[in-house]
Structures are given as structure tokens and as C-alpha cells.
N, C-alpha and C positions, 0 to 999 in steps of 0.2 A: 380189044380187051381194055377195060378201064383199070388204071393202076393208081391207087390212092397215093397222094403226096405225103411223104413221111417226115419231112423236115419239121423242125420246131421242138425237138425233144429238150433243148436247152432253153430255159426261160428267157434268156437275153435275146434270143432270136425273134421273139414275138413282135416287138416294135418294128424292127427292120423288115420282117416279112410282111407286116401289115402295110407299111408305107410302100414297099415294092409292089404289092398287089394293087394298091390304090392308084399307083402311077399308070397301070395298065387299063384303068377304067376309061370309059368314053366321056371325057369332060366337056365335049362339045354338044352333048345331047341335053338340051334345055328342058325337054319334056320328061326325061327320066334321069335326073342327076344321080351321081354315084352315091351309094349307100354302103357304109362299112357294116358288113353283116357278120357281127361277132357271134360265135356259137360256142356253147359250153354245156356239159363237159365234152371232151373229145374221146372218141372210141375208135382207135385205129384197127382193132381186131375185128370190127364189124364194118363192112363196106357201105352201110346205110348212108352215112353222112356224105361220103364221097359221091354217091349216086344221086342223092336228093339235091345236092348243090351243083351238080354237073352243068346245068344250063343257067345258073344264076348270073354268071358274068355277062351273058347275052342280054340280060335285063338290067345291067349296071348295078347289080347287087354283088358286092365283093366279099366272098366268104373269108373269114379270118378266124383261125382256131384259137380258143382261149382255154388253157389247161386248168388255170386256177382263177377264181373270181378276183383275188387280190391283185392279179396282174393288170386289171383294168385301171387301177390307181395310177399306173405308169403309162399305160397305152392311151387312155382317152385324152389326156392333155397333149399327147404327141400327134394326134390326128389333125389334119388340116382344118382350119376354120371353115365353118359352113357345111362340112360333110355330115349328113345325117347318120345317126348311129342306132343300130338295132342290136339288142342282145337276144339271140334265139336260144332258149333254154330247152334242153332235151331231158335226160334222166335226172332225177332229183336225189339219187342215192347218196351222192357225195355230201349232201347237206348234213345228214345225221350219221354218216359213217363214223364208226368208233364210239358212238354213244352207248355207254354201258348201262345207263339207267334212264328211266323215263324223264327225270328231271334234266339230265344232260341233253337228251334229245329235244326237249322243249326249249332249252336255252339255245340250242343250235338253230332251231326254227326262228326264234326271236332275232338272232344275229342275221339270218338270211333275209327276214322281212325288212330289217333296217337297211341292209345292203340294197335291196330292191328299191326302197324309198329313196335312197341316196342316188341311185342310178337314174330314176325318173326325174329327180330334181335337176340332174345334169342334162336332161333332154334326151336320155336314152329310151327308145321305145322297146317294149318287151313282147316277145312272141314265145309261146309255150307249145311244144309238141307233146301230146299226151300218149306216151308209149304204154303205160299201164295205169290202171285206176289206183292201185296201191302196189308196193313191192310184193313180189311173188311170195317171199317168206317174211312177212311183216313181224317185227318184234315189238316196237312201240307204236301200236295202232293209233292211239289218240294223237301223238305228235306227227305221225306220218299223214294222218287225215288233215290236221290243221296246216301242215306244210303245203298241201295241195290246195287248200282253201286260200291260203296266202298267195300262192302262185296264180290261181284262178282270178282273184280279185285284182292283182297287179298287172296282169297281161293285157296289152292292147288287143292282141289277136291270139286266139287259141286254135291250134292246128289239130284236127281230128282226122283219123285215117278212114272213117266210115260214118255215114249219116247216123247210124244207130247208136254211135257212141255218145251223142249229145244227151240222150236220156240217161245213159249210165252215169254220166258226169253229174247231172242234176240230182239223181238218186243218191249218189255217194256223197256229194258235198253240199247239197242244198242250195245251189246257186248255178247261174248260167253265165257263160262268158260274155264280155262286151261284144266281141265280134268273133265269128268262126270262119275258118277256111278248112274245107274238106279236101284232102289230097290223099289218095291211097298209098299204101306201102308199095313201092316199086318191086318188081322182080329183080333178081341179081344177074340177069342176062348181061354178059359182057364183063362181069366182075371176076369170074372164075374161068379157067381154061375149060374147053368143052370140045374134045376131038375124038374121044373113044366111043365105040359102039358097045352094045350089050355083051357080045361075044368077047371082046377084048377086056372089058371091065371085069367080067366074071373070071376070065382066065387069070387076070392080075390078082384077084382076091381069092382064087382057089374055090370058087363056087360052081357047082355043076350047072351046065347050061339048061338042064331040064327042071331045075328047082323053081319054086314059086317064091319070089323074094319080096318081102316088105322091108322098107328102110325107115329108120327114125334117125334124123340128123340133128345134132345140137347137144348142148350140155345136158348131163343127167342130173336133174334136180327133182325134189319131191313133188312140186306142182305138175310136173310133166307126166306123171303116172306110169313110169316105166315098170315099176314093181307090179302095179295093178294089171298091166297088159300081159305079164308073164302068165297069169292065170288064164287069160283069153287064149294065149298061144298054146298052152297045154291042151285045151279043148280043141283048138283048130287043127293041131298036128294029128290028133286022133282021127279027124275027118279027112285030112289030106297030108300024108307023111312027107310030101315034097316041100312043104312050107318051110321057109327059113326067115328069121328076123335079123336083119343087118342093122346093128346099132353103132353109131359113131359119134363120140363126143366125150369131153372131159367130165369126170365124175366130181362134182363139187363136194366139199367136206360138210355135208348136211345130213340130216336124218334120212335113213333109208339107203344111202349110197353104198356102204360096204355090203349090206344085205343083198342089194341088187347085183353087185359085182360077183358075189359068191354064187347066187342062183344062176346068173347068166353064164358064168364060167363052167357050171356043171350041166347046163341045158344043151342037149344035142342039136336043137334047132336054132340056137342063137349064135350069131357071128358078131363078136363084140370087139370094137376098137376103142379101148378106154383112154382116150387122150386127144390132144389137139390134132386136127387133120390139116396138113399143109394145103394151101390154096390149089396147088397143082394136082392134089389127089382127090379133091372133092368130087370131081367128075366120075371117078371109079365107083364110088359108093352110090351115086345117084343113077348112073347109067346101068349099073348092075341090077337095079330094082325093077319089079313089075309095078309097084305102087308104093306110096308113102303111107305111114301110119302115125297119127298124132293123138295119143291117149291123154291129153292134158286134163287135169281136174278143173283148171280155170285158165283163161288167157284173154287178152284184149287184142293184141296185135302179134302175129306170129311171123317173125323173120324166117324161121325154118320153113314154114308153109310157102312163103314167098319164094324161097330158094328152090324148093321142089317143083313149084308151079312153073318156074322158068325152065326147068328140065322136062316139062310136059308130062309129069307124073300125076296120075289120078291119086286120090287120097281117101283113106279111111280116117275119119276124125270123130273124136268123142263129142258128146253133147256139151261138154265143158269147154271145147275149143271154139273160139270166135273166129270165123273165117274171114270176116271183114271184106267180102267182095273179091278175095284173092283167087277164087276158083269158081267155075260155073257149076251149077247144080248137077249137070250130067256127069261130072267127074268127081262127085263126092258120094261117099256112103257114110252116114252117121251111125254111131253106135253108143250104147250105154254101158259104161264100165261096170255097173252093178249087175249086168246080165251077161256073163262071159259065154254061156252056152249059145245064146242067140247071136252074139257078136261073132263067135267062132264059125257058126253056120253061114253067116253073111259073107265072111271072108272066104271060106272054103268054096262057096257057091259061085263067087264072082271073080276071084283072082285068076290071072292067066288070060288065055285067049277069049274067055267069055265076056269079060268087061274091060280089064285093064289094058289089053292090047287092041281093043276094037277101034278101028279107024275113026268112027264118028266121035268117040270119047276123046281121042288124042287131038282131033281137029278142033273140037270145042275148046279144049285147053289152049291150043295155039291161037285161036281167034280171040279168046278172052284175054289172055295175058299180053297180047300185042298192045292193048291200050295201057298196060302197066309197065311198058318198057321204061327204063330209068330216065332217058332223055325226054320222053313225052311227059312223064309225071313231073319231072323237075321243071320243065318249061311251063306247064300249066300252073304249078305251085308258085313259081316266081311271079308269074303274071298276076295271079290272084292276090298274092301278098302285096304287090305294088299298088293294086287298086284299093286295098284296105288301108295301107299305111301312108300312101302319098298325101291324102287329105289331112293327115295328122302332122305332117312335116313342120308346119308353122304353129302348131298348137302350143 
């Protein structure tokens, strides 16, 4: 099991932790000198960063969590002379957070652009991971678009999770990165306990063993199409009364949330856990299911799909869901949310022993996601980043 390191909640710990981490680096490796791998923002609720950095120390890239950009004012001067510094930027939501007007959002982008210029002047190299093209529920679209154009122009390397995303980037922002590294989203194998079987999981959740269970895991948000899929479920249950939809995730205070909760609570085929699921309980929801379903209206990278792939669940995914190479074609059924009757028939005809439990399908998932194991993805990612960034060290 991979257990994320949780220290550093107090700002004063940052410099001590960074220097302690650097002392563990291999200072004798002249071919791969240590790099202070600063990353921001930090998301401890999501195992992604812990997994993607799990093999970085083997490449002398030393992950250092940065909770606020202004902490770099203290940290950078404290780092040993001659140590290369990289700031790896992930999600950009913190830049415009709290901006009530378009003018405030634009001013926040201006400040962020100035901060990036200052970091580059200090010799800090910039890497950007593109998690989304734009925020899922964009408020100030012009400012958010310019923010990503600023990040794209400043980044020495842009990390994409699939080859196809480069065209999406060019289309959205009218520019291409200086350099690109493609590294897929890893599965979450090892990040969550996984010891129960289907019988135990269904017993724990009170689900009949003979039910046909679809699972959707993750926060309930407008772009994820939960409300739209209820219409599909109505039609599917008429074709197969054994169908159940297991939904687990916190409902965000956004449009459609209360309405979905009301409909889900009244729906006899919906089993809904409206809240945070402890890590130890994730396995019950995923092992209880025959297949996953993701009815997203739009997405670029789906951590939820990566999670269910690691539990070897085939998936029904909407045409708005970008799979990003996370699942083999044999384990996918695409559907159109605007055609609930056709989607319902596809699900009713294929769920259960006919497709979801077929050994070739499960074997195809297992073989496919083996290449997406966190340690393998992290190792390749780190090696690729060193190849791109090392020639820039003296620039």
C-alpha cells in the first residue's frame, strides 16, 4: 500500500522538510545531480501527486510540497547553492479563487504572470501538468483562458496525459508548448486497500448478490452528468429490473446538486452515499460493482476512471468522457446522453455475465493497466523530464 506523506500542514515546516529531503539525495551522482522538485498546489485528498512522484527520488528529483507560492520567497534562498530548482505547477484554480468579478480575476492573472517571470529570473524552471483545458465550472472564461495562455508561454515543459491532448491545447489557447512530455494518468493500484471480493462487498453495502450494479465514484458535480444519467437509468430498469446504480461521492454546492439528491433518494434503483468515502471503504463500492459508468458532459483526464480501471472494472462512458488511454477498447461501451433509450438497451444487453464478467474483458483490462501501474508511470515520467530539463540546467 502507498501511504501519502502528510506532514507540512504548518508553513514553517516547509524549509526544514525541503532541506531534510535534499540531504537524502544522491550527491555523488555527477550525471544526474539533485533537483529540488517543488510542486504546487498540494492536494492531499487525491493520491495522484504521491503516486506520480513515487519514483522521482530514484532519478535524484526531490519532491517538495509548496502549499502557497509566496512560501517560495523564503524557501528558494534557503536551498543549497547550485541545486537546480523546478516548480511543477498542477491545477490553476488557486490563482483566481475568490475573484468575484472579471476585473478581479484578470488582476489575479496579472499577479501570477509577474510571479512566474520572477521565478524564471531566479533560474527556476517551470513544468505544467494539464489536468483540464478549463475549470469544469468556469465563471470568468476570458481570465481563465488567459491564465492558461500565460502558463503555456512560461512553461519550459508541458506534461500531457495523452497524445491527443496536444491538439486540444492548440485549439483552446492558440499556441503550442516549447516542449511536451506525455505521461499517462496512473491507476491507483496500491493507493487504496483492496482485499474484499464481490460477495463480501455487497453484503457490507446491503446489495443483493443477483443485482446488476453500475458504480459512479467521485464528487457529484454538474459536468459529470449524474442528473442526465437518471433518465437513462429509468429506461434501463424497465428493461432489466435487477439494475442498480451505486453512487458514492460528495455533492458540491453547485447547480443541480440538490435536485439530484432528491431524485436519487426517491429512486428505487439508486444506492447513494452522499459524502466523502474513507480510503478503507473505497474497495467496497468498487468490488460490489459489475461495471463503472461515467456520464460526463465533458472531461480531459478522469481520475475516477483511473481508479476503477485499477479495480479491473469495464466501463460505460459518455461521448463527452475523454478516456485518455486509461482503458482498452474491449472494456468500453460508449453512449450518447441525448439518447437514453439506446443507452439503456446497450447497458441492459451487456451488463452481467454477457460482457462485464467475461474473462477476456477482465484480462484485457488487467493487461492494459499493468503499464499504468504508478511506479512504472512515475519512473518513465521522471526519466523523460530529466532528458528535457537537464540540457536547460545551465541556460
